Every structure is written in C-alpha cells, then in structure tokens.
C-alpha positions, 0 to 999 in steps of 0.5 A: 499500499502507497503512504499518506505524506503526513508531513506537518500533521499531528498524531494522538494515539492513544495506548501507546507504549506497546502493542499495536498502539507503539507500532501505529504511532511509528507507522504515522512518525515514519510517514511524518506526522509527529506523534502525541503518544499516551501511555501510563508506561514510561519505559514503553513510551521513551523505547517509542521516543527512540524508534520515533527519533531514529525514523527522523521523525519526532514526538510528545510524551504524556505518560498518563491513564486514560481514566484521568478524564481531567487529564484528557481536558488537559489535554486539549487545552495542551495541544491547542495552546501548542499546535492549535490543532489536532490532524489525527486521533487514534483512539488504541488503549483498550481493557479485556477484562475478565472472560465470565458469564455476565452474570458473573462480572464484577461490577469493579471490572464493568466499571474499569472496562467501561472507562477505559473502551468507552467513556475515555473515547468519548472524552477524547472526542469531547476534548479534542474535536474543537481541535479536529475540526481546525484541521483541513482533514481531521482525522478519527480513528477508532480501534473496534473488534470482531467481537462487537458484532460476533458475541460468543459466550462469556466475551459479554464484557468485553463485545458489550464496551465494543458494540458501544464504542461503535456506536458512538462513533458511527455517531460522532461521524453522521455529526461531522459527515459535512464536516473536513473530519472522518472517523473511523472504526478499525478491526485489527483481527486477531494479532498478536498482543499483549492482550491477545494471549491473554484471552487465548493463552493456548494460541500459537502467536506465530501464526497471527499477523504482526502489531506491525503489519497490522498498524499498516492499514491505519494510514489508511484510515489517517490519510488526508484524501479520504472519503469514508465515514461511518465505516469499519475497516478490516485490517484481515480482509484490506478494506471499508465494511459498511455497516447494516442500516435497517430497512 
C-alpha cells in the first residue's frame, strides 16, 4: 500500500507504549507526523520515542491513564496552545476484562472496561473535537473488534464495550459528515499482542499477524485524501465495510 504524506500533521495515539498502539504511532511517524503518544508505561513511551527519532520524526510523550478524564481535558487545552489543531486521533487504548459469564462479572471490572473502552474515547472526542475541526482533514480512528458483532459466550463485557464504542463513533461520524472530519473504526482482527495472549493463552502467536503489519492499515484511515466516514476498516480483508442499516 502507498503511504500518505503526513508531514506537518499532528497525531494523538492512545495506548502507545506497546502492541498496535506503538506500531501505529511509529507508522504515522514514519509517514511524517508528529506523534503525541499517550500511555501509562513510561518505559514503553521512551522506547517508542527512540524508534520515532530513529525514523527521523518527533514525538511528545504524555504518561497518563486514559481514565484520568481531567487529564484528557487538559490535553485538549495543551494541544490547542502548542499546535492550534489536531489532524489525527487514534483511540487505541483498550481493556479486555474477565472472560466469564455475564452474571459473574464484578461491578468494578465492568466499570473499568467500560471506562477504558468507551468513556475514555468519548472524553477524547469531547476534548479534541474542536482541534480536529481546525484541521483541513481531521481523522478520528478508533480500534474496534469483531467481538462487537460476533458475540460469544463469556465475552459479554468486552463485546458490550466494543459495540458501544462502534455506536459512539458512528454517531460522531454522522454529526461531522459535513465537516473535514472523517471518523472510522478499525478492526485489526487476531493480532500478536499481549491482550490476545491474555485472551487466548493456548494459541501459537507465530500463527498471527504482527502488530507492525496490522498497524500499516491505519495509514489508510489517516490519509488526508480519505473520503469514507462512519465505516469499519477490516485489516484482515484490507477494505472498508458498511454497517447494515435498518430497512
């Protein structure tokens, strides 16, 4: 696939210290974007920073937990003061939660997964939407999952959170359809990550695509020339999918 030219563009990536988040941040940096990398793990952010510098780009490291909503509000203000706009938002940070019957989910576990997978992304939109509107081609990309529609026993918490995220992003896409913003969802499919290992401990990771390979597709969604909005990009198929609309 051809890489878009992202020179002069600013990209926020959450969950950027490892896995798909780190790979996406590096891919965007290699395309020329300045990366604002958010994650809880300082060591992972510093390792990412070294990779980005080696690629000839630059990064701003923001160590925070995405459930620190006041910090997300401050992020919007800080980016406005420094850059005056935001071109790309990649909402990647996610929590798997327990794989257990719905009736056995602990309320604290429920609240945590919904806080990370849904509320944090809403707060990011709330904080950063004014900056995305200042871009000539604002791109909002959120990592979804096939679990949102391909529901299975014991995956109720994670599936519910991703279905809610899908609805949130699709609503935002409709609200911004007549603006320069394009908001889409990204389904990476089974990928060689720590979360996948947690969910499928008996699986051979060498049979799965790497995070680096999967993250290259995020460049398609970050392209200033992108026209699609309110859709799901499936990395396994390498294409956009339409959501089924009621008759």
